[in-house]
C-alpha positions as CSV (number, residue, x, y, z in Angstrom):
1,X,-28.1,-17.1,-5.4
2,X,-26.4,-19.6,-3.2
3,X,-27.3,-23.2,-2.9
4,X,-28.4,-22.7,0.7
5,X,-31.0,-20.2,-0.4
6,X,-32.2,-22.6,-3.1
7,X,-32.6,-25.5,-0.6
8,X,-34.5,-23.3,1.8
9,X,-36.9,-22.1,-0.9
10,X,-37.8,-25.6,-2.2
11,X,-41.6,-26.2,-2.1
12,X,-41.0,-29.5,-0.4
13,X,-39.5,-27.7,2.5
14,X,-42.5,-25.6,3.0
15,X,-41.4,-22.5,1.0
16,X,-44.1,-20.7,-1.0
17,X,-44.5,-21.9,-4.6
18,X,-44.6,-18.3,-5.8
19,X,-41.0,-17.7,-4.6
20,X,-39.8,-20.8,-6.4
21,X,-41.5,-19.6,-9.6
22,X,-39.8,-16.2,-9.4
23,X,-36.5,-17.8,-8.9
24,X,-36.9,-20.0,-11.9
25,X,-37.9,-17.0,-14.1
26,X,-34.8,-15.2,-13.1
27,X,-32.6,-18.2,-13.8
28,X,-33.9,-18.4,-17.4
29,X,-33.6,-14.7,-18.1
30,X,-31.0,-13.8,-20.8
31,X,-29.2,-11.3,-18.5
32,X,-25.6,-11.9,-17.5
33,X,-25.1,-12.5,-13.9
34,X,-21.9,-10.4,-13.7
35,X,-20.2,-8.0,-16.0
36,X,-17.7,-9.6,-18.4
37,X,-14.4,-8.5,-17.0
38,X,-12.6,-9.1,-20.3
39,X,-15.3,-7.1,-22.3
40,X,-14.8,-9.4,-25.3
41,X,-16.4,-7.8,-28.3
42,X,-17.6,-4.8,-26.3
43,X,-17.5,-1.4,-28.0
44,X,-14.8,1.0,-26.9
45,X,-15.3,4.6,-25.8
46,X,-15.5,6.9,-28.8
47,X,-13.3,9.5,-27.3
48,X,-10.0,8.7,-25.5
49,X,-10.4,4.9,-25.6
50,X,-7.1,4.3,-23.9
51,X,-6.6,4.4,-20.1
52,X,-3.1,4.7,-18.7
53,X,-3.1,2.8,-15.4
54,X,-0.6,2.5,-12.5
55,X,-1.0,-1.0,-11.3
56,X,-0.5,-1.7,-7.6
57,X,2.8,-3.6,-8.0
58,X,5.5,-2.3,-5.8
59,X,8.3,-4.1,-7.6
60,X,10.8,-1.7,-9.2
61,X,11.1,-3.3,-12.6
62,X,7.3,-2.7,-13.0
63,X,7.5,0.9,-11.9
64,X,5.8,2.3,-15.1
65,X,2.3,2.9,-16.5
66,X,0.4,0.3,-18.5
67,X,-2.3,1.0,-21.2
68,X,-5.7,-0.5,-21.1
69,X,-8.8,-0.3,-23.4
70,X,-11.8,1.6,-22.0
71,X,-15.2,-0.1,-22.8
72,X,-18.0,2.3,-23.7
73,X,-20.0,1.2,-20.6
74,X,-17.1,2.4,-18.3
75,X,-16.5,5.6,-20.2
76,X,-18.4,7.9,-17.8
77,X,-16.8,6.4,-14.6
78,X,-13.3,5.8,-15.9
79,X,-11.9,9.3,-15.2
80,X,-8.4,10.2,-14.2
81,X,-7.7,9.6,-10.5
82,X,-10.2,6.8,-9.8
83,X,-9.5,3.3,-8.5
84,X,-9.8,0.5,-11.1
85,X,-9.3,-3.2,-11.3
86,X,-7.4,-4.6,-14.2
87,X,-6.1,-8.0,-15.4
88,X,-2.3,-8.2,-15.2
89,X,0.3,-10.8,-16.2
90,X,-1.5,-12.5,-19.1
91,X,1.3,-12.2,-21.7
92,X,1.0,-11.2,-25.3
93,X,-0.2,-14.6,-26.8
94,X,-3.7,-14.9,-25.2
95,X,-5.6,-12.5,-27.5
96,X,-9.2,-13.1,-28.5
97,X,-11.6,-10.7,-30.2
98,X,-8.9,-8.0,-30.3
99,X,-8.6,-8.1,-26.5
100,X,-5.8,-9.5,-24.4
101,X,-7.3,-11.9,-21.9
102,X,-6.1,-13.8,-18.8
103,X,-4.0,-12.7,-15.9
104,X,-5.0,-12.0,-12.3
105,X,-7.1,-9.1,-11.2
106,X,-5.2,-6.4,-9.5
107,X,-5.9,-2.9,-8.1
108,X,-4.6,0.3,-9.8
109,X,-5.2,4.0,-10.4
110,X,-6.3,5.4,-13.7
111,X,-3.8,8.2,-14.3
112,X,-4.7,9.5,-17.8
113,X,-7.1,9.0,-20.7
114,X,-5.5,9.0,-24.1
115,X,-6.5,8.8,-27.8
116,X,-3.8,6.3,-28.7
117,X,-1.5,3.9,-27.0
118,X,2.3,3.6,-27.4
119,X,2.0,-0.1,-27.1
120,X,1.6,-1.7,-30.6
121,X,-0.1,-4.9,-29.5
122,X,-3.6,-5.7,-28.3
123,X,-4.7,-4.1,-25.1
124,X,-6.6,-5.7,-22.2
125,X,-9.7,-3.9,-21.2
126,X,-10.4,-2.3,-17.8
127,X,-12.2,-4.9,-15.7
128,X,-14.2,-2.4,-13.8
129,X,-14.1,0.9,-11.9
130,X,-13.9,0.3,-8.2
131,X,-15.3,3.7,-7.4
132,X,-16.0,6.9,-9.4
133,X,-14.4,9.0,-6.6
134,X,-11.2,10.6,-7.9
135,X,-8.6,10.1,-5.2
136,X,-5.4,10.7,-7.1
137,X,-5.0,14.2,-8.4
138,X,-2.1,15.5,-10.6
139,X,-0.4,17.3,-7.7
140,X,-0.4,14.2,-5.5
141,X,0.8,12.1,-8.4
142,X,3.7,14.5,-9.1
143,X,4.6,14.5,-5.4
144,X,4.6,10.7,-5.2
145,X,6.8,10.4,-8.2
146,X,9.3,12.9,-6.7
147,X,9.4,11.0,-3.5
148,X,9.9,7.7,-5.2
149,X,12.8,9.1,-7.2
150,X,14.4,10.6,-4.2
151,X,14.3,7.4,-2.1
152,X,15.0,4.9,-5.0
153,X,11.5,3.4,-4.6
154,X,8.5,2.6,-6.7
155,X,5.6,4.9,-7.3
156,X,3.1,2.2,-6.3
157,X,4.8,1.9,-2.9
158,X,4.6,5.7,-2.3
159,X,0.9,5.8,-3.2
160,X,0.2,3.0,-0.7
161,X,1.4,5.5,1.9
162,X,-0.3,8.5,0.3
163,X,-3.8,7.3,-0.4
164,X,-5.7,5.6,2.4
165,X,-7.7,2.4,1.9
166,X,-11.2,2.9,0.5
167,X,-14.2,2.8,2.8
168,X,-17.5,2.6,0.9
169,X,-19.6,4.0,3.7
170,X,-17.4,7.1,4.1
171,X,-17.3,7.6,0.4
172,X,-21.1,7.6,0.0
173,X,-21.6,10.4,2.5
174,X,-21.3,14.0,1.1
175,X,-18.7,16.3,2.5
176,X,-19.8,19.6,4.0
177,X,-19.8,22.9,2.1
178,X,-16.5,24.8,2.5
179,X,-16.5,27.7,4.9
180,X,-15.4,31.2,3.9
181,X,-11.8,32.3,5.0
182,X,-11.5,33.3,8.6
183,X,-10.3,36.7,9.7
184,X,-6.6,37.4,10.2
185,X,-5.7,36.3,13.7
186,X,-3.7,38.5,16.1
187,X,-0.1,37.7,16.7
188,X,-0.7,36.4,20.3
189,X,2.3,34.7,21.8
190,X,4.2,35.1,18.5
191,X,5.1,38.5,19.7
192,X,7.7,36.9,21.9
193,X,9.7,36.2,18.8
194,X,11.5,39.1,17.0
195,X,10.2,38.0,13.5
196,X,7.0,36.3,14.7
197,X,4.5,39.0,13.8
198,X,6.2,39.5,10.4
199,X,6.0,35.8,9.7
200,X,2.2,35.7,10.4
201,X,1.7,38.8,8.3
202,X,3.5,37.3,5.3
203,X,1.3,34.2,5.6
204,X,-1.9,36.3,5.7
205,X,-0.8,38.3,2.7
206,X,-0.3,35.2,0.6
207,X,3.5,35.0,0.9
208,X,5.7,31.9,1.1
209,X,8.2,32.5,3.9
210,X,10.5,29.6,5.0
211,X,11.5,29.5,8.6
212,X,13.2,27.2,11.1
213,X,11.5,28.0,14.3
214,X,13.2,27.3,17.7
215,X,10.2,27.4,20.0
216,X,10.4,28.7,23.5
217,X,9.7,26.2,26.2
218,X,6.3,26.1,27.7
219,X,2.7,25.2,26.6
220,X,2.2,27.8,23.9
221,X,3.5,26.1,20.8
222,X,0.1,24.4,19.8
223,X,-1.5,27.8,19.9
224,X,1.3,29.4,17.8
225,X,0.9,26.7,15.2
226,X,-2.8,27.3,15.1
227,X,-2.3,31.0,14.5
228,X,0.1,30.3,11.7
229,X,-2.5,28.0,10.1
230,X,-5.3,30.6,10.7
231,X,-3.2,33.3,9.0
232,X,-2.7,31.0,6.0
233,X,-6.5,30.3,5.8
234,X,-7.2,34.0,6.0
235,X,-5.3,34.4,2.7
236,X,-7.6,31.9,1.0
237,X,-5.1,29.1,0.9
238,X,-4.7,25.7,2.7
239,X,-2.4,24.7,5.5
240,X,-0.9,21.3,6.6
241,X,0.8,20.5,9.9
242,X,2.4,17.2,10.7
243,X,3.3,16.2,14.3
244,X,5.0,13.1,15.7
245,X,2.1,11.4,17.6
246,X,-1.6,11.5,18.3
247,X,-1.1,13.4,21.6
248,X,0.6,16.3,19.9
249,X,-2.1,16.2,17.2
250,X,-4.8,16.4,19.8
251,X,-3.2,19.5,21.3
252,X,-3.0,21.3,18.0
253,X,-6.5,20.2,17.2
254,X,-7.8,21.7,20.4
255,X,-6.0,24.9,19.8
256,X,-7.4,25.2,16.3
257,X,-10.9,24.5,17.4
258,X,-10.6,27.1,20.2
259,X,-9.2,29.7,17.7
260,X,-11.4,29.1,14.7
261,X,-14.3,26.9,15.8
262,X,-15.3,23.5,14.5
263,X,-15.5,22.5,10.9
264,X,-12.4,24.4,9.8
265,X,-9.9,21.6,9.8
266,X,-9.4,17.8,9.5
267,X,-7.6,15.6,12.0
268,X,-5.8,12.7,10.3
269,X,-4.4,10.2,12.8
270,X,-4.4,6.5,13.1
271,X,-6.5,6.8,16.3
272,X,-9.5,8.0,14.3
273,X,-10.2,4.6,12.8
274,X,-10.3,3.8,9.1
275,X,-13.8,5.1,8.3
276,X,-13.5,8.4,10.1
277,X,-10.0,9.0,8.8
278,X,-11.0,8.3,5.2
279,X,-14.1,10.5,5.6
280,X,-11.8,13.3,6.8
281,X,-9.3,12.7,4.0
282,X,-12.1,12.8,1.4
283,X,-13.3,16.2,2.9
284,X,-9.8,17.5,2.2
285,X,-9.6,15.9,-1.2
286,X,-13.0,17.4,-2.2
287,X,-12.0,20.9,-1.0
288,X,-14.5,21.1,1.9
289,X,-11.7,21.5,4.4
290,X,-8.4,23.4,3.7
291,X,-6.5,22.8,6.9
292,X,-5.1,19.5,8.1
293,X,-3.4,18.4,11.3
294,X,-2.1,14.9,11.4
295,X,0.7,12.4,12.0
296,X,3.2,10.9,9.5
297,X,0.8,9.8,6.8
298,X,-0.8,13.2,6.6
299,X,2.4,14.5,4.9
300,X,0.7,13.5,1.6
301,X,-2.7,15.0,2.4
302,X,-4.2,16.5,-0.8
303,X,-4.8,20.0,0.5
304,X,-6.2,22.4,-2.1
305,X,-4.2,25.5,-2.9
306,X,-1.6,24.7,-0.3
307,X,-0.1,27.8,1.3
308,X,1.8,26.4,4.3
309,X,3.4,23.1,5.3
310,X,4.8,22.7,8.8
311,X,6.4,19.9,10.8
312,X,6.8,19.9,14.5
313,X,9.8,18.1,16.2
314,X,11.4,16.8,13.0
315,X,14.0,14.8,15.0
316,X,11.4,12.4,16.3
317,X,11.9,8.9,14.9
318,X,8.2,8.5,14.1
319,X,8.5,11.0,11.3
320,X,10.5,8.4,9.3
321,X,8.3,5.8,7.7
322,X,9.1,2.2,8.3
323,X,7.6,1.1,5.0
324,X,9.4,1.3,1.6
325,X,10.7,3.6,0.3
326,X,11.0,5.0,3.9
327,X,10.3,8.7,3.3
328,X,10.8,11.3,6.0
329,X,8.2,13.9,6.8
330,X,10.7,16.8,6.7
331,X,12.0,15.9,3.3
332,X,8.6,15.3,1.8
333,X,7.3,18.7,3.1
334,X,10.5,20.3,1.7
335,X,9.5,18.9,-1.7
336,X,6.0,20.2,-1.4
337,X,7.2,23.6,-0.4
338,X,9.6,23.8,-3.3
339,X,7.3,22.4,-6.0
340,X,4.1,24.1,-4.7
341,X,5.9,27.4,-3.9
342,X,4.2,27.6,-0.5
343,X,5.5,28.6,3.0
344,X,7.5,26.2,5.1
345,X,7.8,26.0,8.9
346,X,10.0,23.6,10.7
347,X,9.5,23.9,14.5
348,X,10.5,22.4,17.8
349,X,12.0,23.1,21.1
350,X,15.2,21.6,19.8
351,X,17.1,22.1,16.6
352,X,18.3,19.1,14.4
353,X,21.4,19.2,12.3
354,X,19.2,19.1,9.2
355,X,17.3,22.2,10.4
356,X,20.6,24.0,11.0
357,X,21.7,23.1,7.4
358,X,18.5,24.7,6.0
359,X,19.5,27.9,7.7
360,X,23.2,27.7,6.8
361,X,22.4,27.2,3.2
362,X,19.9,30.1,3.1
363,X,17.0,27.9,2.1
364,X,15.2,29.0,5.3
365,X,15.5,31.8,7.8
366,X,15.8,31.4,11.6
367,X,12.8,32.3,13.8
368,X,14.0,32.6,17.4
369,X,13.4,34.6,20.5
370,X,16.0,36.8,22.3
371,X,17.7,35.7,25.5
372,X,15.5,37.9,27.6
373,X,12.4,36.0,26.5
374,X,14.3,32.7,26.9
375,X,15.2,33.5,30.5
376,X,11.5,34.1,31.3
377,X,10.2,30.9,29.7
378,X,13.0,28.4,30.4
379,X,13.5,26.7,33.8
380,X,16.7,26.7,35.8
381,X,18.9,23.7,34.7
382,X,21.4,22.2,37.1
383,X,23.8,19.3,36.6
384,X,25.1,16.5,38.7
385,X,28.2,14.6,37.5
386,X,30.1,11.6,38.5
387,X,32.3,13.6,40.8
388,X,29.4,14.5,43.1
389,X,27.9,11.0,42.9
390,X,31.3,9.6,44.0
391,X,31.4,11.8,47.1
392,X,28.0,10.7,48.1
393,X,28.0,6.9,48.4
394,X,24.3,6.5,49.3
395,X,23.2,8.9,46.5
396,X,25.4,7.0,44.1
397,X,23.7,3.7,44.9
398,X,20.3,5.2,44.4
399,X,21.3,7.3,41.4
400,X,19.8,10.4,43.1
401,X,22.3,12.8,44.7
402,X,21.4,15.2,47.4
403,X,20.7,18.0,44.9
404,X,18.1,15.8,43.2
405,X,16.4,14.8,46.4
406,X,16.2,18.4,47.5
407,X,14.8,19.5,44.2
408,X,12.1,16.8,44.4
409,X,11.2,17.9,48.0
410,X,11.0,21.5,47.0
411,X,9.0,20.9,43.9
412,X,6.4,18.7,45.6
413,X,5.4,21.6,47.8
414,X,3.9,23.5,44.8
415,X,3.0,20.9,42.2
416,X,3.9,17.7,40.3
417,X,7.5,16.6,39.6
418,X,8.6,14.8,36.4
419,X,11.2,12.1,36.5
420,X,12.5,11.0,33.1
421,X,14.3,7.6,32.8
422,X,15.7,6.3,29.5
423,X,13.9,3.0,29.5
424,X,10.6,1.4,30.7
425,X,10.1,-1.7,32.7
426,X,12.2,-3.3,35.4
427,X,14.9,-5.6,34.0
428,X,17.9,-3.5,33.0
429,X,20.9,-4.1,30.8
430,X,24.0,-4.5,32.9
431,X,27.6,-3.1,32.9
432,X,30.8,-3.3,34.9
433,X,30.4,-1.1,38.1
434,X,34.1,0.0,37.9
435,X,34.6,0.8,34.2
436,X,31.1,0.6,32.8
437,X,32.0,-1.9,30.1
438,X,28.8,-3.5,28.9
439,X,28.3,-7.0,30.3
440,X,28.2,-9.5,27.4
441,X,27.6,-13.2,27.0
442,X,30.7,-15.4,26.6
443,X,29.0,-17.5,24.0
444,X,27.3,-15.1,21.6
445,X,28.4,-11.6,22.9
446,X,24.8,-10.7,23.6
447,X,23.9,-8.3,26.4
448,X,23.4,-9.8,29.9
449,X,20.3,-9.0,31.9
450,X,18.7,-9.8,35.2
451,X,15.0,-10.1,34.5
452,X,13.0,-9.3,37.6
453,X,16.2,-9.4,39.7
454,X,16.8,-13.1,39.0
455,X,20.1,-14.7,38.0
456,X,22.0,-13.4,35.0
457,X,21.2,-14.7,31.5
458,X,21.8,-13.6,27.9
459,X,19.1,-11.6,26.1
460,X,20.1,-13.2,22.8
461,X,20.8,-16.9,23.4
462,X,19.2,-17.2,26.8
463,X,22.2,-19.0,28.4
464,X,22.7,-18.5,32.1
465,X,25.9,-16.7,33.3
466,X,27.1,-17.8,36.8
467,X,30.8,-16.5,36.8
468,X,30.9,-13.3,35.0
469,X,33.9,-10.9,35.2
470,X,34.7,-7.8,33.2
471,X,37.0,-8.5,30.2
472,X,38.3,-4.9,30.4
473,X,39.3,-4.5,34.1
474,X,38.6,-7.9,35.7
475,X,36.0,-6.7,38.2
476,X,33.1,-9.0,39.0
477,X,30.7,-6.4,40.2
478,X,27.8,-5.3,38.0
479,X,25.6,-2.2,37.9
480,X,22.4,-1.4,36.0
481,X,23.2,0.6,32.9
482,X,19.7,2.0,32.8
483,X,17.2,1.3,35.6
484,X,13.7,1.1,34.2
485,X,10.7,3.3,35.0
486,X,8.9,0.7,37.1
487,X,11.9,0.2,39.4
488,X,12.4,4.0,39.7
489,X,8.8,4.4,40.6
490,X,9.1,1.8,43.3
491,X,12.2,3.5,44.8
492,X,10.6,7.0,44.7
493,X,7.4,5.6,46.2
494,X,9.4,4.2,49.2
495,X,11.3,7.5,49.6
496,X,8.1,9.7,49.4
497,X,5.4,7.4,50.9
498,X,2.8,10.2,51.2
499,X,3.1,11.3,47.6
500,X,1.2,9.5,44.7
501,X,3.5,8.1,42.0
502,X,2.3,7.7,38.4
503,X,4.1,6.1,35.5
504,X,3.8,6.8,31.8
505,X,5.4,4.6,29.1
506,X,4.8,2.6,26.0
507,X,2.2,0.3,27.6
508,X,0.2,3.1,29.2
509,X,0.8,6.7,28.2
510,X,-0.8,9.5,30.2
511,X,-2.0,12.6,28.3
512,X,-2.0,14.9,31.2
513,X,-1.8,15.1,35.0
514,X,-3.5,17.6,37.4
515,X,-1.7,20.4,39.1
516,X,-1.3,18.6,42.4
517,X,1.8,17.3,44.2
518,X,2.7,13.9,42.6
519,X,5.7,12.1,41.2
520,X,5.4,11.3,37.5
521,X,7.9,8.7,36.2
522,X,8.1,8.6,32.4
523,X,10.2,7.3,29.6
524,X,11.3,9.8,26.9
525,X,8.5,10.8,24.6
526,X,5.8,9.7,26.9
527,X,5.8,12.6,29.3
528,X,2.3,13.8,30.1
529,X,1.5,17.5,30.1
530,X,1.0,19.0,33.6
531,X,-1.7,21.6,34.1
532,X,0.2,24.7,34.9
533,X,3.5,23.0,34.3
534,X,5.7,20.8,36.4
535,X,7.4,22.3,39.4
536,X,10.6,20.4,38.8
537,X,12.1,17.6,36.6
538,X,14.8,15.0,37.1
539,X,16.6,13.7,34.0
540,X,18.2,10.4,35.1
541,X,20.9,8.3,33.6
542,X,22.0,11.0,31.1
543,X,25.3,9.3,30.4
544,X,23.4,6.3,29.0
545,X,21.6,8.5,26.5
546,X,24.7,10.4,25.4
547,X,26.8,7.2,25.3
548,X,24.8,5.3,22.7
549,X,27.0,4.2,19.8
550,X,25.2,6.3,17.2
551,X,26.0,9.4,15.2
552,X,22.9,11.2,16.6
553,X,23.3,10.2,20.2
554,X,24.2,13.7,21.5
555,X,21.5,15.3,19.3
556,X,18.9,12.8,20.4
557,X,19.7,13.2,24.1
558,X,19.4,16.9,23.9
559,X,16.1,16.6,22.0
560,X,14.7,14.3,24.7
561,X,15.9,16.6,27.5
562,X,14.6,19.8,26.0
563,X,11.2,18.2,25.3
564,X,10.9,17.2,29.0
565,X,12.3,20.4,30.4
566,X,9.9,22.4,28.2
567,X,7.0,21.0,30.4
568,X,8.5,22.6,33.5
569,X,7.6,26.1,34.7
570,X,9.8,29.0,33.9
571,X,12.6,30.1,36.2
572,X,10.7,33.1,37.5
573,X,8.0,30.6,38.7
574,X,10.6,28.4,40.5
575,X,10.9,25.7,37.8
576,X,14.1,23.6,38.2
577,X,15.5,20.8,36.1
578,X,18.3,18.5,37.3
579,X,20.1,16.4,34.8
580,X,22.3,13.5,36.1
581,X,25.1,13.5,33.6
582,X,28.7,14.7,33.2
583,X,28.5,18.5,33.1
584,X,31.3,18.8,30.6
585,X,29.5,16.9,27.8
586,X,28.4,19.0,24.9
587,X,24.7,18.2,25.0
588,X,24.6,18.9,28.8
589,X,26.2,22.3,28.3
590,X,23.7,23.1,25.5
591,X,20.9,22.2,27.9
592,X,22.2,24.3,30.7
593,X,22.6,27.3,28.3
594,X,19.4,26.3,26.5
595,X,21.2,26.7,23.2
596,X,20.0,23.8,20.9
597,X,20.8,25.9,17.8
598,X,24.4,26.3,18.8
599,X,24.7,22.6,19.5
600,X,23.2,21.8,16.1
601,X,25.5,24.2,14.3
602,X,28.6,22.7,15.9
603,X,27.5,19.2,15.0
604,X,26.9,20.4,11.5
605,X,30.4,21.8,11.2
606,X,32.0,18.6,12.5
607,X,29.9,16.5,10.1
608,X,31.0,18.7,7.2
609,X,34.6,18.0,8.0
610,X,34.0,14.3,8.1
611,X,31.6,14.2,5.1
612,X,28.7,12.8,7.1
613,X,25.0,13.6,6.4
614,X,23.3,15.9,6.0
615,X,26.3,17.6,4.3
616,X,26.6,14.5,2.1
617,X,24.0,12.1,0.7
618,X,24.2,8.5,1.9
619,X,22.4,5.3,1.2
620,X,22.5,2.0,3.2
621,X,22.5,-1.3,1.3
622,X,21.9,-4.4,3.5
623,X,21.7,-8.1,2.6
624,X,23.5,-11.4,2.9
625,X,27.2,-11.2,2.1
626,X,26.7,-12.9,-1.3
627,X,23.7,-10.8,-2.4
628,X,25.3,-7.6,-1.2
629,X,28.6,-8.3,-3.1
630,X,26.7,-9.2,-6.3
631,X,24.6,-6.0,-6.1
632,X,27.5,-3.7,-5.6
633,X,29.4,-5.3,-8.4
634,X,26.5,-5.0,-10.9
635,X,25.4,-1.4,-9.9
636,X,26.5,1.4,-12.2
637,X,27.2,3.8,-9.3
638,X,28.3,7.4,-9.9
639,X,32.1,7.8,-10.2
640,X,32.2,10.1,-7.1
641,X,30.6,7.5,-4.8
642,X,32.5,6.3,-1.8
643,X,31.7,2.8,-0.5
644,X,32.1,2.3,3.3
645,X,32.2,-1.3,4.3
646,X,30.6,-3.8,4.1
647,X,30.4,-4.5,7.8
648,X,28.4,-7.2,9.7
649,X,25.0,-6.2,10.9
650,X,24.1,-7.3,14.5
651,X,22.4,-10.6,14.5
652,X,18.8,-10.6,15.7
653,X,18.5,-12.9,18.7
654,X,15.9,-15.6,18.9
655,X,12.6,-14.5,20.4
656,X,13.6,-10.9,20.1
657,X,11.3,-8.6,18.0
658,X,12.8,-7.8,14.6
659,X,13.2,-4.1,13.9
660,X,12.9,-2.6,10.4
661,X,16.1,-3.3,8.5
662,X,17.4,-6.0,10.8
663,X,18.3,-9.5,9.5
664,X,15.9,-12.4,10.1
665,X,16.7,-14.4,13.3
666,X,19.8,-16.5,12.8
667,X,20.9,-15.0,9.5
668,X,24.1,-13.0,9.1
669,X,23.7,-9.8,7.1
670,X,26.2,-7.1,6.1
671,X,25.7,-3.4,5.4
672,X,27.5,-1.1,3.0
673,X,27.2,2.7,3.2
674,X,27.4,4.6,-0.1
675,X,28.3,8.2,0.2
676,X,28.2,11.0,-2.4
677,X,28.9,14.7,-2.2
678,X,26.1,17.3,-2.4
679,X,24.4,17.4,-5.8
680,X,24.9,13.7,-6.6
681,X,22.1,12.3,-4.4
682,X,19.7,12.0,-7.4
683,X,22.3,10.1,-9.4
684,X,23.0,7.7,-6.6
685,X,19.3,7.0,-6.0
686,X,18.7,6.5,-9.7
687,X,21.7,4.1,-9.9
688,X,20.5,2.1,-6.9
689,X,16.9,1.9,-8.3
690,X,18.1,0.7,-11.7
691,X,20.4,-1.9,-10.1
692,X,17.6,-3.2,-7.9
693,X,15.1,-3.3,-10.8
694,X,17.5,-5.3,-12.9
695,X,18.2,-7.7,-10.1
696,X,14.4,-8.2,-9.5
697,X,13.6,-8.7,-13.2
698,X,16.2,-11.4,-13.5
699,X,15.0,-13.1,-10.3
700,X,18.5,-13.1,-8.9
701,X,17.9,-14.9,-5.7
702,X,17.9,-13.0,-2.4
703,X,17.2,-9.3,-2.6
704,X,19.0,-6.5,-0.8
705,X,17.4,-3.7,1.1
706,X,18.1,-0.1,0.1
707,X,17.4,2.9,2.3
708,X,18.4,6.3,1.1
709,X,19.2,8.8,3.9
710,X,19.0,6.3,6.7
711,X,18.1,8.0,10.1
712,X,20.6,5.8,12.0
713,X,24.0,4.9,10.6
714,X,25.8,4.0,13.8
């Protein structure tokens, strides 16, 4: 008991004498106040007295199992898969009573019970079992090991992503009894696809088809995912679907509940809160629920007898984890499908280059609708290029040509109109009005900006700029590269004063809007769903999205456009989309034809010629110039590796938020890209992991950052 309690119970302070007597009796009792965490002299378990433990140390040179002795008192609880606490880092000299002692307490997972240890010295004992709940099964452990090897990471880091933190209250509650398999659902809107009913039938019969699904635009995709999951449940197996964000998870959750009723599935999102999310996760782990819908972390959900894994919109950046070893949902689910021999479904209104490669290699089959169904579901797409803007001076100044104004007016007669702008806020980056060369600071080359329409200053160093001129053409006139959502909403509000204007962006995202005339200004990815669909949509500043200096700029622009255009009514219902971009650009042409698959296949062919991912495997190694040079010199890389660089990494400006992989403010880092042909990716990852582990074990100063298959390579 604490000293405060002792003082408050003193008879002189008015506490009862009987309470003081009881306390003195307890103090003199020969009962230990706490369990001896070294278990000195304690008897060991008669059977399997050795526990193999994975300690929660994410450093690569400790990416192995460690053996501990199991005291007899912990024998019943110390079962494979439970969380334990052990002492780590004592060294081999501090041995007393046949037990290694010392070291700090650290969390871990008990992986295996063994009769003997491979370690010849004295073993430390398990300190205690945190919880008898087994949370790490053999399948999840094997998956985590495969992910760690693929991404040159540690098993402990992967398990940090795979197993949620413990919540005692959620763990103490029993999970419900599992429900019997539901009946086989009807094909529903899957009949719009030539192979759709056959795909559902294969799932219901226990098959393992693999498909890349190019979904038709419109509101039906959550219901179609729900039917695929229901067909898998009908076969007595489990199903797992991973979506980019909580809004998409909510739509699939509602579709599943409507189709199968409550209690059939678990929803694993960060919005649920730690207790509810852990309770849902435990229901899956215990086998009470066999269907899971969730965001990125759900890719490791321990679904029993997994029959289907699916990912929606695999090109979304949120599918790539920002924590080491940076796994991607698509790749993890591919591993689960291959190792577990279950069905695989990769779906979206767009098609990524990686999805096209799965089809080209024969690993998965295409699942698409014919052109007749596409003409019914897709809106009419029209383009406005620089030529038309140049002929209309007033429209050019407002970024909205006559065609766009007319489309807005016509759409507002029958419903809401969506306006997509590439950025939020008000303060834009600036560029030369004549040649569109980005306006940069003369001192640090940072981008110039005009916050809230004030004087020019630098976004990196903060210096004011009073006499800017373009270094390319000499002009001194600036234009906004991308006008933000707030300013666009203000302009549209003045143009249509009788129409309500709503905004949706990072600070405030709308889930849905009613089917009434309104202007909805949104940034990409934050578009709310309109009841009955939008009457029209404007996609502004398309040239800014396509012109980003990134290998995936065209693919990402098309993905953002198709996602927004899919919320618009079909062409038979009058739905129209106007994209303000040069009509000859390849992504614009793909949007007009609504042919994301053709765009992805052409991108894949060009990357194959250049040796870029996903045709090749690539890793990015980043660090200070000295650390990077030392790492590359010491690493035993495969002979077929090609080193690109190193090149400087953009310096993070003071006061600017640091993104994952960027250098600390004020530091100069470099990056090297390591490229190997297909089939050598595992060798490259193993070599990088070994080199990093050796460097960390020696304590060789500054570390380097390794990312296998980086999503952005510039």
